[in-house]
Each structure stands twice: as C-alpha cells, then as structure tokens.
N, C-alpha and C positions, 0 to 999 in steps of 0.2 A: 695221677699219683697224689696221695694225700700229702699236704704240706705241713710243716711244723713251724708255727708262728706264735709269738708272744701275744697273749690276750689277757684281759682282766678277768678274774674269777667273778662269777655272777650268781652267787647262791640265792639271792632274793628272787630274781627272775625265774631261776630254775624251780624254786620251791612253789611259786605261784602256778607255774605251768603244770607241775605234778599234782598240785591240789585240784586244779581244774579237771585233770584227767580222772582223778580218783572220784570226784563228785559224779561227773557224768556216770611058803611053810618051811621053816627051818627046824633043825633038831635042837634038843636041849630045852631046858625051862625058859619060858619067855619072861622078860621083865614086866613088872606090874605097870598098869596104867591107872592114873587117878583122875576121876571126873570131878571137876570143880564147877558147880553150877553158879551162875551169877547170883549175888545177894538178892533177897535174903534166903535163897534156897541152901540147904546144907550140902556139905562135901560128901560125895559118895564114891567109894572105891569100887573098881571093877574086878571082881574076884577071878574071872577067867584069865585075864591078862593076855599078852601076846597079840598076834595078828587078828585072830578071830574076835577077841575082846575089843580091839580098836575099831574094827569095821562095824561090829555090833553097836558100839557106843555111838558111832556116827549115824547109823541107820535108825536108831531108836531115839535120838535127841529130839526133843519137842520145843526146846527153848535155846537161846544162845548158851553155849557151853565151852569150857576150856578143858581139853583132854591133855593131861600132863604125862608125858612119856619119860620114865626114869631112864638112867643110863643103861645101855644095852642095845642089842640088835633085834629088830622087829622084821620078821620075814613074812611078806604078804604075797601069796601066789596070785599073780595077775595084778598086783598093786592095790592101793587103797583108792576108793571112790569117795571124794569129798562132796557132800551135798547138804542142803538145808540152809538155815539162817544162823549166822554168827558162830560157826564152828571154828575153834582155834586149836591147832595142834602145837604144843609147846614141848620141846625137848630139853635135855640137861646141858646142851651145848653141842656144837658140830663135831667135837672130838669125842663125845660121850654117847650120843643117841643116834643110831643109824636105822633108817626106815628103808628096807630093801624091797624092791618091786615097783617103785615109782608111785606117782599120784595122778589121778584124773580128777579135775574139778568140773562138776556138772551141776548147774542150777544151784550154786552155793553163793548166797548173798552175804557180804560182809564177813567172809571167811579169811583165815590167816594161818600161815605155817611159819614157825620161828624156832631158832636155836637148835637145829639138828642137821643131820646129813640125810639126803635122799639119794639112793642108788638105784639106777635103772634096772628093769627086769631084762633077762636074756633075750626075750622075744619082742621087746618094745623098742620103737625107734626114738622115743623121747623119754626123758626122766620125769618131767611134769607136763601134763597136757591140760590146757584150759579150753574147755568146749563152750561153756556159758557161765554166766554169773559174774561176780566180782570177788577177786581174791588178792591178798597181799602175801608176799614172801619177805621175811626179814631175818638177817643173820643166818643164812642157810647155805650149806655146801651141797652142790650137785655133782654126783660122780657117775660116770658112764658104766653101763652094763655091757655085755659082749656085743649086743646089737644096736647100741645107742648111736644115733646120728645127730640128735638135737637135744640141748639141755631143757629148754622150755618151748613148747609149741602152743601158740595162742591162735586157735582156729575160730574162736568167737568169745564174746564176753570181754572182761577187762582185767588186766594184771598190773599190779604195782610191785616191783622188785627192788628191794633196798638192802644193800650189804650182802650180795649173793656172790659166791665163788663158783664159777663154772670150770670144773677141773678136767682139762684135756678132753673136751667134748668138741667134735668137729664144727658144728654150728651152735653157738651159744643160745641165741633166742631167735625163733622164727615167728613172725607175725603175719598171718594171712589177712586178706582184704577185710574180713568181717571182724577182725580183732583190734583191741586197743591195748597198748602197753606203755608203761613208764618204767624205765630202768635207770637207777642211779646208785652211786657209791658201790659199784660192783666190779669184780675182776674176772676177765675172760682170760684164763691162763692155759696156754698150750694148745688151743684149738686152731682151726683154720679161719673161720669167719666169726665175727662177733655177733652182729645183729643182721638178720636178713628180713626185709620188709617188703611185702607185696604192694603193688600199686593200690592205693585207697586205704591202706592200713593207717591207723592213728598211732604214732609212735613219738615218745619223748625219751631222749638218751642224754643223761646229764652226769658229769663228774665221775666217769668210769675209767678203768685202766684196761686197755686192750693189749694183751701180750700174745697176739695171734700171728700165724705165719702169712695170712692173707690180709683181707680188708676188715677194718672195724665195722663197716657198714656195707651191705650188698643188697641188691634187689632191683626190680624194675622201677624206673623213675625215682631213684633213691632220694634225691635232694628234695623233690616236691612231696614225697611220702612223709618225710620227717617234719613234724611240727617244731621240733627243737633238737639240736645237737650242740650241746654247750659244755665247755670245761672238761672235755675228755682228753685222756692221755694215751699215747701209743708208746711202743718200745723204743729204746734208744737207737735201734737200727732203722727205725722208720717203718712205713707200711709197704705192702707189696705193690708190684707194678700193676698199673691199670685200675687202682682204687680211686673212688670219688675224691675230689679235692674238697675236703671239709676242714673246718678250723679245729686243729688239734695241737697239743703240745707233746714233745718228747718227754719221757718220764724223767730224764736227767736234766731237764731245763729247770733252773731255779724257780721259775714261775709255777712249776707243778707242785710245789710244796704244800699249798693249802689243800689241794685235792688229796694228796697222799696222807695228810694228817686226818682228813675225814675218813678215809678208808681204814686207817689204823684203829678207829673206834669199834670196828666190828670184829669180834673174836674169830669168826669163820674165815676172815680174809688174811689174818696176820701172817700165816705161813707162806703166803704168796706175794707179800709186799717186797719190792726190791730192797736190797740191803744198801745202806749208804756207802 
C-alpha cells in the first residue's frame, strides 16, 4: 500500500529528468481555423474551416506550422491524425475549444497540442494515441467518449505531458514497452488507475495529483520501470489496497502546497483542484 510521507519538493531534479526525456463530423457551421506559418511566412486563413479543414491543413503542411483553432466544437469522424514536422494545434482554452474524435500521433516530430479539450471518439479506446514521433501536450483537458478506457496510450515514440487534466478516465496514461513518457503538473481526476507502465517502458512522473480510486501507478515491475516518481500527491483518503509503496504526499499535507501552486498555473486544471 502506498505510504504518505513528508519529502522535500525537488523541481530542479524533476526538470532535468524531463528535459533528458524530451531530448532523447458534426452538424452546424464549423469554427474557423487559422494557419500561422513561422516567420517570415505570411499568415494564411483556412477558408473551409471545421474538421475537414483541420485535417487538410495537417496533411498539406510542408514546414513547421501553428494551427489556431478558435472557440467552438470541432467534430472529426475517426479523429485527427497528427503527422509531419513541427505541427502545433493551439486552441482558445480548454473551456472554449473542443476537438471531438480524439487524436492519433504518427511520425510527428516536434509536434504539440495546447490550450484545448480533446474528447474521445465513441469507438476508440483512447483519447490520444501516440504511435511514433515526439509530441508535447500542454494545458489540455482529456474527456472520455462512450468507449474510452485510456486517456493517453503511448505505444511508441515519446510523449511529454504538462498540465493535463484526465477527466474521469479509467486509466489515465498507458505506456507500452516501446514508449517513453514524461508526465508532470497534471491531475488524474476520478479514474481508477493513474499511470500504467509496461516492463521496459521509460517513464518519468513528477509533481502530479492522483485523485483515483485505485493506484497512482500500476504495471509489471513498476518500481524498476519508473525512472522517476517524484513530488506526486494522492487524495486525502490515501491510495487503494495493494498499490506499490512509492514516495507520495496526501493532498491535505502542508508540504503539498508547492505542487498545488504549480498545478494552479494551468487553466485546464483549475476546476479540479481541491478547495482549501
């Protein structure tokens, strides 16, 4: 069973570990998408808008590009497939921009998803699936669809997740043996398992809040699988029976305050933070 002990907050060590890891169809009118090419290329609007316009913008991008999604719902049948180099999806905030249908990351290097909500497709088991490449998620809310079992499944490639809310999803993050994942400053709210890591997976878990009914961490050979499990918080009631004994703090412990202050910096998380 996981224990709750006081420990010093270690943001510098956590930062270095994460930097190392990073190195290695709906109805109604669709909101507009703005393509902002990196300087000195001009700004270009996508006239078609909506789901088809978003996927077409990804498919036709030839250089690093930022696709700015204005407030509204974007319905993608089968989800968006993120591929290419330097593709950035930027929303107007998790309360304003909703991408429905999920996202698959495939051969996308230096890609990023930020400031929006991603909702899973009815037929998909995961909301975000990372198959290959390198991707970052920042200030993103993930919501389950009818068939969702996992928030983020990393089957290959590398994921860095910072400021992510996993909203009532049974398993927050699943990392298979060929995957690499760094998860920090995120909240696992209302699920069963926080992170499930296969033997051989490369995982860093730092400064998160686990409000789950089961274990913060699960998986074969869990302790050896994790390169770092630092500064994480669990609910005031503690963790479930049979969970690995890892160094955590209960969220109501005074020593948890530095982590809670970090979590409060992300708009996507603020609605799930414990009230004083």
